[in-house]
C-alpha positions in Angstrom: 111.5 77.0 76.7 108.5 79.4 77.1 108.3 81.1 80.4 105.5 79.9 82.6 103.3 82.4 84.4 100.8 82.3 87.3 98.5 85.3 87.7 96.9 86.0 91.1 93.9 88.2 90.9 93.2 87.5 87.2 89.8 89.3 87.2 91.3 92.6 88.4 93.0 95.3 86.4 96.5 94.0 86.7 95.3 90.5 86.0 93.4 91.4 82.9 96.3 93.3 81.5 98.7 90.5 82.3 96.5 88.2 80.3 96.7 90.7 77.4 100.5 90.6 77.6 100.5 86.8 77.5 98.1 86.8 74.5 100.3 89.3 72.6 103.4 87.2 73.2 102.0 84.1 71.5 103.0 85.4 68.0 106.5 86.4 69.1 109.8 84.5 69.5 109.5 84.7 73.3 106.0 83.4 74.1 104.6 83.4 77.6 102.5 80.5 78.9 99.7 80.9 81.4 100.3 78.0 83.8 97.7 79.0 86.4 95.6 81.8 87.8 93.3 82.8 90.6 90.1 84.7 90.9 88.3 85.6 94.1 84.6 85.4 93.2 84.4 86.2 89.4 83.2 82.8 88.0 82.6 84.3 84.6 86.3 85.3 84.2 87.4 81.9 85.5 85.3 80.0 83.0 86.4 82.3 80.1 90.1 81.9 80.9 89.7 78.1 81.3 88.1 78.1 77.9 90.8 80.2 76.3 93.7 78.5 78.2 92.5 74.9 78.8 95.9 73.8 80.3 96.0 76.5 82.9 95.0 75.5 86.4 92.4 77.7 88.2 91.9 78.6 91.9 88.6 80.1 93.1 89.4 81.7 96.4 85.8 82.7 97.3 83.1 80.5 98.9 83.7 76.9 97.7 80.0 76.3 97.5 79.7 78.9 94.7 82.7 77.8 92.7 82.2 77.1 89.0 82.9 73.6 87.7 86.0 74.8 85.9 87.9 75.5 89.2 90.6 73.1 90.1 90.6 74.3 93.7 88.1 76.4 95.7 87.8 78.0 99.1 90.2 79.8 101.4 93.1 77.3 100.8 92.7 77.4 97.0 95.5 79.9 96.4 98.0 78.0 98.5 97.0 74.8 96.7 97.5 76.4 93.3 101.0 77.7 94.2 102.2 74.4 95.7 100.8 72.3 92.8 101.7 74.4 89.7 105.3 75.1 88.9 106.0 78.4 87.1 108.9 80.8 86.5 107.2 83.9 87.8 104.0 84.8 89.7 102.2 88.1 89.1 100.6 89.2 92.3 97.7 91.5 91.3 95.7 90.9 94.5 94.5 94.2 96.0 95.1 95.2 99.6 96.8 93.6 102.6 95.6 90.2 101.5 98.2 90.2 98.9 101.0 89.8 101.4 100.1 86.2 102.1 100.1 85.5 98.4 103.6 87.0 98.0 104.9 84.9 100.9 103.5 81.7 99.3 104.9 82.5 95.9 108.4 82.9 97.3 108.1 79.9 99.6 107.3 77.8 96.5 110.4 79.1 94.8 109.0 81.3 92.1 110.1 84.8 91.1 107.6 87.5 92.1 106.2 90.2 89.7 104.7 92.4 92.4 101.8 94.9 91.8 100.6 94.6 95.3 101.8 97.7 97.1 100.9 96.4 100.5 103.4 93.5 100.4 106.2 96.0 100.2 104.8 98.5 102.6 104.0 95.9 105.3 106.8 93.3 104.8 109.4 94.0 102.3 112.4 93.3 104.6 111.1 89.9 105.4 110.0 89.2 101.8 113.5 90.2 100.5 115.1 87.9 103.0 112.9 85.0 101.8 113.6 85.8 98.2 117.4 86.0 98.8 117.3 82.7 100.7 115.8 81.0 97.7 117.8 82.9 95.0 114.7 84.6 93.7 113.9 88.1 92.5 111.1 90.6 93.4 110.3 92.7 90.3 108.1 95.7 90.9 105.1 96.2 88.5 103.7 99.5 89.7 104.3 101.9 86.9 106.4 104.2 89.1 108.5 101.5 90.7 108.9 99.6 87.5 110.2 102.8 86.0 112.6 103.3 88.9 113.7 99.7 88.6 114.6 100.2 85.0 116.4 103.4 85.6 118.4 102.1 88.6 119.3 98.9 86.8 120.7 100.9 83.9 122.4 103.6 85.8 123.3 101.9 89.1 122.2 102.9 92.6 125.8 103.9 93.4 125.4 107.0 91.1 121.9 108.0 92.2 121.3 110.8 94.7 117.5 111.3 94.5 114.4 109.5 93.3 111.2 111.1 92.0 107.8 109.4 91.6 105.0 111.1 89.8 101.2 111.3 90.3 98.4 112.4 88.1 96.8 114.3 91.0 93.5 112.3 90.5 90.1 113.7 89.6 90.1 116.4 92.3 93.4 118.1 91.5 91.8 121.5 90.6 88.6 121.2 92.6 88.1 124.0 95.1 89.2 122.7 98.5 85.9 123.6 100.1 84.1 121.1 97.8 86.2 118.1 98.7 83.9 117.0 101.5 81.0 116.8 99.1 82.7 114.3 96.8 81.3 110.7 96.5 83.1 107.5 95.9 81.8 107.4 92.4 83.3 110.9 91.9 86.6 109.7 93.2 86.6 106.8 90.8 86.5 109.0 87.7 90.2 109.0 87.2 91.4 111.3 84.4 94.0 109.0 83.0 94.1 105.4 84.4 91.4 102.8 84.4 91.6 101.0 87.8 89.6 99.3 90.5 87.6 101.4 93.0 90.1 101.1 95.9 93.1 102.3 94.0 91.1 105.0 92.2 90.0 106.4 95.6 93.6 106.1 96.7 94.7 108.1 93.7 92.1 110.8 94.5 93.5 111.2 98.1 97.1 110.4 96.9 97.3 107.7 99.6 98.6 105.6 96.8 101.5 108.0 96.5 102.1 107.8 100.3 102.2 104.0 99.9 104.6 104.4 96.9 106.9 106.6 98.9 107.2 103.9 101.5 107.7 101.3 98.7 110.4 103.4 97.0 112.3 103.8 100.2 112.3 100.1 100.9 112.8 98.8 97.4 115.7 101.1 96.6 117.1 101.6 100.1 116.7 105.3 99.8 116.0 107.7 102.8 112.7 109.4 102.3 114.4 112.8 102.4 115.8 111.9 99.0 112.5 110.9 97.4 110.3 113.5 95.8 106.7 113.3 94.7 105.6 115.5 91.8 102.1 115.9 90.2 102.3 115.3 86.5 98.8 115.4 85.0 99.8 113.9 81.6 101.2 110.7 83.2 103.9 110.3 80.6 106.9 110.6 83.0 106.5 107.8 85.5 109.7 108.3 87.5 113.0 110.2 87.5 116.4 109.7 89.1 119.0 112.4 89.8 122.6 111.4 89.7 125.2 112.9 92.0 126.4 115.2 89.2 122.9 116.8 89.1 121.7 115.3 85.9 118.0 114.1 85.8 117.0 110.9 84.0 113.4 110.0 83.3 111.4 107.0 82.2 108.8 108.1 79.7 106.0 106.1 78.1 102.3 106.2 77.4 100.2 105.5 80.6 99.8 101.8 79.8 100.3 99.2 82.6 100.9 96.6 80.0 104.4 98.0 79.4 105.7 97.4 83.0 103.9 94.1 83.1 105.7 93.1 79.8 109.0 94.2 81.2 108.5 92.2 84.5 107.4 89.0 82.8 110.4 89.1 80.4 113.0 90.3 83.0 116.0 90.1 83.0 115.8 90.4 79.2 114.4 93.3 77.1 112.2 92.4 74.2 110.2 94.5 71.8 106.8 95.6 73.1 103.8 97.1 71.4 102.7 98.8 74.6 103.3 102.3 75.9 105.2 103.8 72.9 105.3 107.5 73.5 105.6 110.3 71.0 106.5 113.7 72.6 106.1 116.0 69.5 103.3 118.4 70.3 103.0 117.3 73.9 103.1 119.7 76.9 104.5 118.0 80.1 103.7 119.8 83.4 104.9 119.2 86.9 103.6 120.6 90.2 104.4 120.2 93.8 101.4 118.6 95.7 99.4 120.8 98.0 99.6 119.7 101.6 96.1 120.7 102.5 94.7 118.9 99.4 96.7 115.7 99.8 97.5 115.3 103.5 98.0 111.5 103.2 101.3 112.1 101.5 102.6 113.8 104.6 101.0 111.3 106.9 103.0 108.6 105.0 106.2 110.5 105.6 105.3 110.7 109.3 104.7 107.0 109.4 108.1 106.3 107.7 109.8 108.4 110.4 108.0 106.4 113.1 109.1 103.0 111.8 107.8 99.8 110.1 104.9 99.3 112.5 103.5 102.8 111.7 103.8 102.1 108.0 101.7 98.9 108.5 99.2 101.0 110.5 99.1 103.6 107.8 98.1 101.0 105.2 95.5 99.3 107.4 93.9 102.6 108.5 93.7 103.7 104.9 92.1 100.4 103.8 89.4 100.7 106.5 88.7 104.4 105.8 88.5 103.9 102.0 86.1 100.9 102.5 83.9 103.1 104.7 84.0 106.0 102.3 83.0 103.7 99.4 80.1 102.6 101.6 79.1 106.2 102.2 79.7 106.0 105.9 82.3 108.8 106.1 83.2 111.8 103.9 86.1 112.0 101.5 88.0 114.4 103.7 87.6 112.0 106.7 89.7 109.3 105.1 92.8 111.3 106.1 91.3 112.0 109.5 90.9 108.3 110.3 94.5 107.6 109.2 95.9 110.5 111.2 94.1 109.5 114.4 95.1 105.9 114.0 98.8 106.9 113.6 98.4 109.1 116.8 98.5 105.8 118.8 101.8 104.3 119.8 103.4 102.1 117.1 106.7 101.5 118.8 106.4 97.8 118.1 108.8 95.1 116.9 108.4 93.8 113.3 110.6 90.7 113.3 108.3 88.1 111.7 105.3 87.9 109.4 103.2 87.1 112.5 104.2 90.5 114.0 103.0 92.1 110.8 99.6 90.5 110.8 99.2 91.3 114.5 100.0 95.0 113.9 97.7 95.1 110.9 94.8 93.6 113.0 95.4 96.1 115.8 95.4 99.1 113.4 92.2 97.9 111.8 90.5 97.5 115.1 91.5 101.1 116.1 90.4 102.5 112.7 87.1 100.7 112.9 86.4 102.2 116.3 87.3 105.6 115.0 84.9 105.3 112.1 82.1 104.2 114.4 82.4 107.4 116.4 83.4 109.9 113.6 81.0 112.8 113.1 79.8 113.7 109.7 
C-alpha cells in the first residue's frame, strides 16, 4: 500500500521539495501519496496543490477570513484539525521556527511518524518528544541534511562504535568578508547563500552560523553525544554533510550533491532504501576543502556551546533570542553583528529553570523572547 504523507509548511522550501519527491515517486514501484498539507498564508500554493492533488486535505493556518475556497480548515486550529482528521504514515514538519514544536507534538499525539526538518523542535523539546514517540511506538527521522547524514551513518555503523561526530557548514555568504565589514551587511546580503536556496530566516542563520549552533544542540540530543565529541567544520563545497569517527580512528563521511530532496526522500521511505534521482555526487575533478570556523566571525557557534553547558532552558533561550534578533535584523532595526550581542546578553540571565513539561518549554521561550525584545529596544546602533 502506498505510504501516505502529510506536509506541514507546504509553501516553504522543505515543503516544496517534499512535493517534488512525492511527484517523482509516482512513476516508481514505491509511490508516495500526499494525504494532506498546510500553508500559513500562501493561498496561491494551496489552490495549486489542491488542483494537482485533489484528494489531499488542506489546512490554511492564517487568518480564516482570508482563506481560499479550497481550504478544508482555516484559522489557528486548522493544523490541529488536519492532523486529527487525516490519517497518514508520516508527517513532514517543515514549519520554520519555534512554532514548529506544537506541530511536532500534534503529529506524534495523532500517532504518525515524524520526518523532522524543524530544528527548534529538537533544540527546545527533544527529550519530551522522544518520550511521546516511544510511548506511541513511533520514530522521529531527521531531515536536516547534516542530521539526516548522521542518521544514515549511525544506523549503518552503530553508535556503539562511534567516538566523534562532525557536522559541516558552508560558511555562508560572509565567509571571506573582512571582519570590519560585517556590521555593514544587510539582510538581503545575508540571504545570498552561495550554495543552498532557503528561506530568509535560515539564510540569515547560515550567515551567522546560528544554524550550526542549533545543529550542535540537535546532534547532541538526537545521538546522545556530549558536545565535546561533536565538531563543526566549514566545508564550502557542501558535498560532505557529516562525518563520524569510530573508536579505531577511522573517519566515515556521507557525501552527496547539496540537494535537500535526497534526505527528504530517505526520510519518507525510511526504514527502506530505494533508488533516488537526487543528490548523486561525482567527485572526479572536485576539490573538497575543510576549515575550522573563526570564533570572532561566528560567535553564535560558541554561544550555543555555552548554552549546552548551562542546560536545556538555556538552549531554549538561545533559540528564542536568535529568532527575535534575526527578525529585527531582517527589519533593519539592528546590525548583523548585533544578532550575536542580543543572544549573548539574553543568555547572561539566569536559566537555571526546570524543563519537565511542554508548558515549561513554552514559558521559558516566552520569557527569553521578552528579555530579547527589551534588549533590542535599547540596543545602540
